[in-house]
C-alpha positions in Angstrom: 22.5 -5.9 0.8 24.9 -5.9 -2.3 28.2 -3.9 -2.4 26.7 -1.0 -4.3 24.4 -0.4 -1.4 25.6 1.7 1.3 24.7 0.7 5.2 20.7 1.3 6.0 19.7 4.6 7.6 19.7 4.5 11.1 18.3 6.6 13.7 20.2 8.8 16.0 20.3 5.9 18.6 21.9 4.6 16.1 18.9 1.7 15.5 17.9 0.8 12.0 14.5 2.4 10.9 11.6 -0.2 11.0 8.8 1.2 8.3 5.5 -0.5 7.8 4.0 0.2 4.7 -0.4 -0.5 3.9 -2.1 -0.9 0.8 -1.9 -3.0 -2.2 -1.4 -3.6 -5.8 0.8 -0.9 -7.8 0.3 1.8 -5.0 2.0 -0.6 -2.4 5.0 -1.4 -4.9 5.9 2.2 -4.8 6.1 2.7 -1.5 7.6 -0.3 -0.5 10.3 0.3 -3.6 10.8 3.6 -1.6 10.8 2.3 2.0 13.7 -0.5 1.2 16.0 2.5 0.0 15.5 3.5 3.8 15.5 0.4 5.8 15.7 -3.6 5.4 13.3 -4.1 8.1 9.9 -3.0 5.9 7.0 -4.8 6.5 4.0 -5.1 4.3 0.6 -4.8 5.6 -1.5 -6.0 1.9 -4.9 -6.1 1.7 -6.7 -9.2 0.7 -9.9 -8.2 -1.0 -9.0 -8.7 -4.9 -11.5 -11.0 -6.7 -10.1 -10.4 -10.3 -7.7 -12.3 -12.8 -5.4 -15.1 -11.4 -6.1 -14.1 -8.0 -10.0 -14.3 -8.1 -9.6 -17.4 -9.9 -7.1 -19.1 -7.1 -9.5 -17.6 -4.5 -12.4 -19.1 -5.7 -11.3 -22.5 -6.7 -8.9 -23.1 -3.7 -10.1 -21.1 -1.0 -6.9 -19.3 -0.6 -5.9 -15.7 0.0 -6.0 -13.7 -2.9 -2.0 -14.0 -4.0 -1.6 -11.2 -6.3 -0.8 -7.9 -4.2 0.9 -10.1 -2.0 3.1 -11.8 -5.0 3.8 -7.9 -5.5 5.1 -6.7 -2.3 7.4 -9.7 -2.5 9.0 -8.7 -5.5 9.3 -5.1 -4.7 11.4 -6.1 -1.4 13.3 -8.9 -3.3 17.3 -8.3 -2.5 19.5 -6.6 -5.7 21.5 -9.5 -5.8 21.1 -11.5 -9.4 20.2 -14.7 -8.4 17.2 -12.8 -6.5 16.5 -10.5 -9.3 16.2 -13.7 -11.5 13.9 -15.2 -8.7 11.6 -11.8 -8.9 11.4 -12.0 -12.2 9.9 -15.8 -12.3 7.6 -14.8 -9.6 6.2 -12.0 -11.5 5.9 -14.0 -15.2 2.6 -14.4 -16.2 1.5 -17.4 -18.4 0.3 -16.5 -22.2 -1.4 -18.8 -24.3 -5.2 -20.4 -24.0 -5.2 -23.3 -21.8 -5.9 -23.1 -17.8 -3.1 -21.5 -17.1 -3.3 -19.0 -19.1 -3.4 -15.5 -17.1 -1.9 -16.7 -14.0 1.3 -15.8 -12.4 4.0 -18.0 -11.3 4.3 -16.7 -7.9 0.4 -17.0 -7.4 0.8 -20.3 -8.1 3.6 -20.6 -5.7 2.0 -18.9 -2.7 -1.3 -20.9 -3.5 1.0 -24.0 -3.3 3.0 -23.0 -0.4 0.0 -22.6 1.6 -1.8 -25.5 1.0 1.8 -27.4 1.9 2.2 -25.7 5.3 -1.3 -24.8 6.0 -0.9 -21.0 6.5 -0.6 -18.1 4.2 2.1 -15.9 6.7 4.4 -19.1 6.5 3.9 -19.5 2.7 5.0 -15.9 2.9 7.9 -15.9 5.0 9.4 -18.9 2.8 9.2 -16.8 -0.5 10.5 -14.0 1.4 13.7 -16.1 2.6 13.8 -17.2 -1.3 14.0 -13.3 -2.0 16.4 -12.3 0.4 14.2 -10.3 2.1 15.1 -8.9 5.5 11.7 -7.4 6.1 8.5 -9.3 5.5 4.9 -9.4 3.8 1.7 -10.2 5.6 -1.9 -10.0 5.0 -3.6 -7.5 6.7 -6.6 -10.3 7.6 -6.2 -14.0 7.6 -9.1 -14.3 6.0 -10.2 -13.1 2.1 -12.5 -10.1 2.1 -14.9 -8.9 -0.2 -15.8 -5.2 -0.6 -19.3 -3.4 -0.8 -19.9 0.0 -2.0 -22.9 2.1 -2.1 -22.8 3.6 -5.7 -24.9 6.4 -7.2 -25.3 7.4 -10.7 -26.4 4.1 -12.0 -30.1 4.5 -12.0 -32.2 7.2 -13.2 -32.7 9.2 -10.2 -29.2 10.0 -9.3 -30.1 10.2 -5.4 -30.5 6.8 -5.4 -27.2 4.5 -4.7 -26.5 0.8 -5.7 -25.0 -1.8 -4.0 -22.1 -3.1 -5.9 -20.0 -6.1 -4.4 -16.2 -7.2 -5.5 -13.3 -5.5 -5.5 -13.2 -5.3 -9.7 -16.6 -4.1 -9.7 -16.1 -1.5 -7.3 -12.8 -0.2 -9.1 -14.3 -0.3 -12.5 -17.7 1.5 -11.8 -18.8 4.3 -14.1 -21.1 5.6 -11.0 -19.7 7.7 -8.1 -18.5 5.6 -5.0 -20.0 7.2 -2.3 -19.0 4.6 0.8 -17.4 1.1 1.1 -17.6 -1.8 3.7 -15.7 -5.0 3.9 -17.2 -8.2 4.5 -17.4 -10.4 6.5 -18.0 -7.0 8.8 -15.1 -5.9 11.8 -12.8 -8.6 10.1 -9.7 -10.0 12.3 -6.4 -8.6 11.7 -3.6 -10.6 11.0 -1.4 -10.6 14.5 1.9 -10.3 12.4 0.3 -7.0 11.1 -0.5 -5.5 14.6 2.6 -6.4 15.7 4.5 -4.5 13.1 2.6 -1.5 13.4 3.5 -1.8 17.3 7.2 -1.4 16.9 7.5 0.7 13.6 9.2 3.8 13.2 7.2 4.7 10.6 3.9 3.6 9.1 2.9 4.8 5.3 -0.5 4.7 4.0 -1.3 4.5 0.1 -0.8 5.5 -2.6 -3.6 3.3 -4.2 -6.9 2.1 -5.2 -8.6 4.7 -2.9 -11.4 2.8 -1.8 -10.3 -1.0 -2.7 -6.6 -0.6 -1.4 -6.3 2.3 1.1 -9.8 2.6 2.7 -9.7 -0.8 3.7 -7.3 -0.9 6.2 -8.8 1.6 8.7 -12.0 -0.7 8.4 -10.1 -3.2 10.0 -10.6 -2.9 13.6 -7.9 -4.1 15.2 -5.5 -2.4 12.6 -7.3 1.2 13.6 -6.3 0.7 16.9 -2.8 -0.2 16.2 -2.5 2.9 14.4 -4.1 4.7 16.9 -1.9 3.5 19.5 1.6 3.6 17.6 3.9 6.1 18.5 5.4 5.9 14.8 5.2 8.6 12.3 2.5 8.1 10.2 2.1 9.1 6.5 -0.6 9.2 3.9 0.7 9.6 0.3 -2.2 10.9 -2.0 -2.3 9.4 -5.4 -0.7 11.9 -8.3 -4.1 12.0 -10.2 -8.0 10.4 -9.9 -8.4 7.2 -11.1 -10.8 6.2 -13.7 -13.8 4.8 -12.1 -13.2 4.9 -8.1 -12.2 8.4 -7.9 -13.0 10.1 -11.2 -13.0 13.6 -10.7 -11.8 13.9 -6.9 -10.1 16.6 -5.8 -6.8 15.9 -3.3 -9.3 17.6 -0.9 -12.1 15.0 -1.5 -9.7 12.1 -1.3 -9.2 13.4 2.6 -12.7 13.7 3.2 -13.6 10.5 2.3 -10.8 8.6 4.3 -12.5 10.8 7.4 -16.2 9.6 6.5 -14.9 5.9 6.8 -12.5 6.5 9.8 -13.6 9.9 11.7 -10.9 8.4 14.5 -7.8 7.9 12.2 -5.2 10.2 12.3 -1.8 10.9 10.5 0.8 13.3 10.8 1.9 13.9 7.3 0.2 14.0 4.2 2.7 13.4 1.2 1.1 15.4 -2.0 3.1 15.9 -5.4 3.6 19.9 -5.9 1.9 19.4 -9.4 -1.2 17.5 -8.5 -2.5 20.7 -6.2 -0.7 24.1 -7.5 -0.2 26.7 -5.0 -3.1 28.7 -4.6 -6.9 28.2 -2.6 -7.0 24.6 -3.3 -4.4 24.4 -0.9 -6.1 26.0 1.7 -9.0 23.7 1.1 -6.6 21.0 1.3 -4.9 22.2 4.6 -8.4 22.3 6.2 -9.3 18.8 5.1 -5.7 17.8 6.3 -6.5 19.2 9.7 -9.1 17.2 10.2 -6.9 14.1 10.5 -4.3 16.0 12.5 -2.0 16.3 9.9 0.4 18.7 7.6 0.5 18.5 4.4 4.0 18.2 2.8 4.2 19.5 -0.9 7.0 17.5 -2.9 7.7 16.9 -6.4 7.2 13.1 -5.9 6.3 12.2 -9.6 8.0 10.2 -12.2 8.6 12.9 -14.9 5.3 12.8 -17.7 3.6 10.1 -15.7 1.0 9.5 -12.8 3.3 7.3 -11.4 5.4 7.8 -8.2 8.9 8.3 -8.7 10.8 5.7 -6.4 13.8 7.9 -4.9 11.9 11.0 -4.8 9.4 9.2 -2.8 12.5 8.0 -0.8 13.9 11.3 -0.1 10.6 12.4 0.8 10.0 9.9 3.5 13.2 10.2 5.1 13.3 14.1 5.3 10.5 13.1 7.8 11.6 10.8 9.9 14.8 13.0 10.2 12.7 15.9 10.8 11.7 14.1 14.2 14.7 12.1 14.8 17.2 15.3 14.3 19.1 13.9 11.5 19.3 9.7 10.0 23.1 8.7 9.6 23.9 6.7 5.9 21.0 8.4 4.5 20.1 6.5 1.4 22.3 6.6 -1.8 20.7 4.3 -3.9 20.1 5.6 -7.5 17.6 7.8 -7.9 18.5 9.6 -4.5 20.5 12.3 -5.0 19.5 14.9 -2.1 16.9 15.5 0.8 14.2 18.1 0.1 
């Protein structure tokens, strides 16, 4: 923590907040960037099904967990001092050119190398976290690489016929309509460190992100779903700011909740954060409230968008999450004062 930051927010009993964020890619990066404004004890639980780009190449060639989303989570949680900022920039740097290294991120190569040297991905992640001054942790959701398999309609002449598509990139970019996804192998093990972190968390956040390839996979890991069900933490689902081309083209906010419930009928959350502009006041909110009730959740409408974009504003998102925690605990001491947070909603 630098001199420019205030002390981290604490619960009424004086204990620092413990936050767990589940997801992958840019969606998880946004959540972690917001969460670290509220707490230093932040654990990222990251999807491990990426099969494209640098991650896919390293996964295929070395048999390691795809490192890209793990690397991005580390960069999001890096401390704010100049030394660690520089290291985070290095980890995110992607080689250009046309040779063997073209397209690889430095951080992906470091994580792959450390995993081979230490023999364990979690140990490798902890080592890089120490280098970046991270007080929390980044862990994979499963200790083995996973594949995503989807039933997709609209790819055949008969719209009622579904085709099975396999691979995260193929699912994310399909021109068809994703009906259902599965993890391969089915019912994979959860990383013990992820389960343990959920068990002691005060706030657990799922989303935003690619709905079928970064969000839903977490509730398809039996031990993660069980840990979420048993957790006494406030559980928050963050909806995307707009449908994604490919995976969720044409999806309403309500549809996002329906497909989540279809994949995990027993999954429950306490709050669903929805950007006010994504679902304007009117009948659509009534439909969304009924869909949220299936998850046991209250819908929280708040402005969380970066102006003029479909990206989340880290400060606004942190304020929304902090408000949820404080509403349960009575109050938060040392409310965050980092740049971007000016008031609680």
